[in-house]
Kinemage of the C-alpha trace (Angstrom):
@kinemage 1
@onewidth
@group {chain A} dominant
@subgroup {mainchain}
@vectorlist {calphas} color= white
{ca met a 1} P 80.640 136.395 106.876
{ca trp a 2} L 83.971 135.026 108.115
{ca phe a 3} L 84.815 131.769 109.612
{ca thr a 4} L 87.673 130.744 111.773
{ca phe a 5} L 88.973 127.252 111.600
{ca leu a 6} L 91.470 125.564 114.149
{ca leu a 7} L 94.161 123.428 112.233
{ca thr a 8} L 95.830 120.213 113.695
{ca tyr a 9} L 98.876 121.826 112.771
{ca his a 10} L 101.426 123.704 114.766
{ca tyr a 11} L 103.823 126.422 113.408
{ca ile a 12} L 106.713 126.714 115.453
{ca his a 13} L 109.501 129.218 115.177
{ca ser a 14} L 112.455 126.977 114.106
{ca asp a 15} L 114.787 127.977 116.925
{ca asn a 16} L 112.337 126.690 119.252
{ca ile a 17} L 110.881 123.295 117.784
{ca ile a 18} L 110.078 120.583 119.962
{ca cys a 19} L 107.531 118.417 118.811
{ca pro a 20} L 105.320 116.429 121.228
{ca ser a 21} L 105.220 112.522 120.934
{ca gly a 22} L 103.331 111.094 118.040
{ca lys a 23} L 104.352 113.934 115.755
{ca tyr a 24} L 107.418 114.682 113.724
{ca ser a 25} L 108.713 117.903 112.387
{ca ile a 26} L 108.771 119.412 108.763
{ca asn a 27} L 110.774 122.207 107.909
{ca val a 28} L 108.335 124.668 106.064
{ca ser a 29} L 110.758 127.622 105.550
{ca asn a 30} L 113.979 128.786 106.843
{ca glu a 31} L 112.278 130.229 109.974
{ca tyr a 32} L 109.252 127.873 110.609
{ca thr a 33} L 108.628 124.197 111.077
{ca leu a 34} L 105.225 122.287 111.369
{ca cys a 35} L 104.483 119.465 113.509
{ca gln a 36} L 102.629 116.705 112.019
{ca asp a 37} L 100.841 113.517 113.320
{ca cys a 38} L 102.691 110.312 112.647
{ca pro a 39} L 100.474 108.393 110.219
{ca ile a 40} L 98.570 104.993 111.029
{ca gly a 41} L 101.055 102.013 111.510
{ca tyr a 42} L 103.954 104.509 112.768
{ca phe a 43} L 105.099 106.155 115.860
{ca ser a 44} L 107.613 108.812 117.217
{ca lys a 45} L 108.878 109.966 120.523
{ca lys a 46} L 109.098 113.730 121.636
{ca asn a 47} L 111.289 116.135 119.361
{ca ala a 48} L 111.271 113.713 116.645
{ca asp a 49} L 112.175 114.455 112.899
{ca val a 50} L 110.761 110.993 111.642
{ca cys a 51} L 108.244 108.514 112.659
{ca phe a 52} L 108.947 104.970 112.742
{ca glu a 53} L 107.085 101.850 111.393
{ca cys a 54} L 105.866 99.849 114.058
{ca pro a 55} L 108.184 96.621 114.518
{ca asn a 56} L 107.128 93.212 113.511
{ca gly a 57} L 104.315 91.807 115.735
{ca lys a 58} L 103.207 95.405 116.528
{ca val a 59} L 100.381 97.686 115.069
{ca gln a 60} L 99.252 101.431 115.713
{ca pro a 61} L 95.502 101.539 114.236
{ca phe a 62} L 95.517 105.570 115.137
{ca lys a 63} L 97.605 108.296 114.134
{ca gly a 64} L 99.525 110.642 116.128
{ca lys a 65} L 100.658 108.187 118.565
{ca ser a 66} L 103.935 107.571 120.547
{ca phe a 67} L 103.688 103.680 120.755
{ca cys a 68} L 102.561 100.303 118.944
{ca tyr a 69} L 100.453 97.841 120.451
{ca thr a 70} L 101.806 94.097 120.681
{ca cys a 71} L 99.746 91.540 119.197
{ca leu a 72} L 98.576 88.870 121.491
{ca gln a 73} L 98.598 85.030 121.134
{ca gly a 74} L 96.244 83.769 118.262
{ca lys a 75} L 96.831 86.963 116.166
{ca tyr a 76} L 99.412 88.522 113.878
{ca ala a 77} L 100.416 91.979 112.939
{ca tyr a 78} L 98.618 93.049 109.624
{ca his a 79} L 100.045 96.350 107.799
{ca glu a 80} L 98.777 97.246 104.554
{ca pro a 81} L 101.355 99.904 103.239
{ca asp a 82} L 99.354 103.425 102.093
{ca ser a 83} L 96.052 102.165 103.083
{ca tyr a 84} L 95.708 103.054 106.790
{ca ile a 85} L 95.368 99.692 107.807
{ca ser a 86} L 97.397 98.394 110.801
{ca leu a 87} L 95.600 95.745 112.827
{ca cys a 88} L 96.188 92.481 115.185
{ca val a 89} L 94.109 89.869 113.168
{ca arg a 90} L 93.475 86.417 114.267
{ca cys a 91} L 95.125 83.717 112.618
{ca pro a 92} L 93.163 81.704 109.988
{ca phe a 93} L 91.728 78.341 110.788
{ca gly a 94} L 94.318 75.661 110.697
{ca arg a 95} L 97.152 78.069 111.728
{ca tyr a 96} L 98.119 79.302 115.076
{ca asn a 97} L 100.458 81.694 116.912
{ca ser a 98} L 101.538 80.831 120.506
{ca lys a 99} L 103.693 83.774 120.822
{ca his a 100} L 102.976 87.500 121.699
{ca lys a 101} L 104.305 89.912 119.280
{ca gly a 102} L 103.110 87.632 116.488
{ca glu a 103} L 104.725 88.174 113.299
{ca lys a 104} L 103.079 85.541 111.657
{ca cys a 105} L 100.947 82.611 112.155
{ca lys a 106} L 102.176 78.789 111.544
{ca gln a 107} L 100.346 76.018 109.875
{ca cys a 108} L 99.290 73.445 112.325
{ca pro a 109} L 101.028 70.035 111.724
{ca tyr a 110} L 99.068 67.190 109.712
{ca gly a 111} L 96.643 65.650 111.436
{ca lys a 112} L 96.020 68.952 113.738
{ca trp a 113} L 93.414 71.658 113.867
{ca ser a 114} L 93.917 75.282 115.414
{ca ser a 115} L 91.919 75.811 118.446
{ca his a 116} L 89.021 78.376 118.248
{ca asp a 117} L 91.328 81.046 119.834
{ca arg a 118} L 94.092 79.972 117.375
{ca arg a 119} L 96.833 79.835 120.251
{ca lys a 120} L 97.594 76.039 119.819
{ca cys a 121} L 96.765 73.050 117.675
{ca phe a 122} L 94.879 69.754 118.756
{ca phe a 123} L 94.409 66.406 117.392
{ca arg a 124} L 91.008 65.622 115.836
{ca leu a 125} L 89.493 61.896 116.078
{ca asn a 126} L 86.173 61.149 115.303
{ca lys a 127} L 84.680 64.804 115.476
{ca thr a 128} L 86.126 64.894 119.076
{ca trp a 129} L 88.737 67.481 120.202
{ca leu a 130} L 91.337 66.053 122.235
């Protein structure tokens, strides 16, 4: 019994190579080129030879994409190299991020606590939020 499998790679004759967005080209031989998906945490535009890592404050949790997502307020971009993790993560308690494109969370000043959404810090007196 014979089986046929569809591959996610496309071999293209080198003279006509144009990889779509989210993919990059790899020369397999002098005559053929392979278009392969950009990995998680990376992106590319059309006809790219390489994929680019998402800039600070942005993530891409899927492979083969042409853009990166911007992390919103209260979150920061978390990348773990070589582990296929690229996510926007909520700031830990006691820290906040008031800007979009959060590169990292800031520590709340002494005597203040972070809000539930981690966008800002508040004074806390007698178990009451102000």
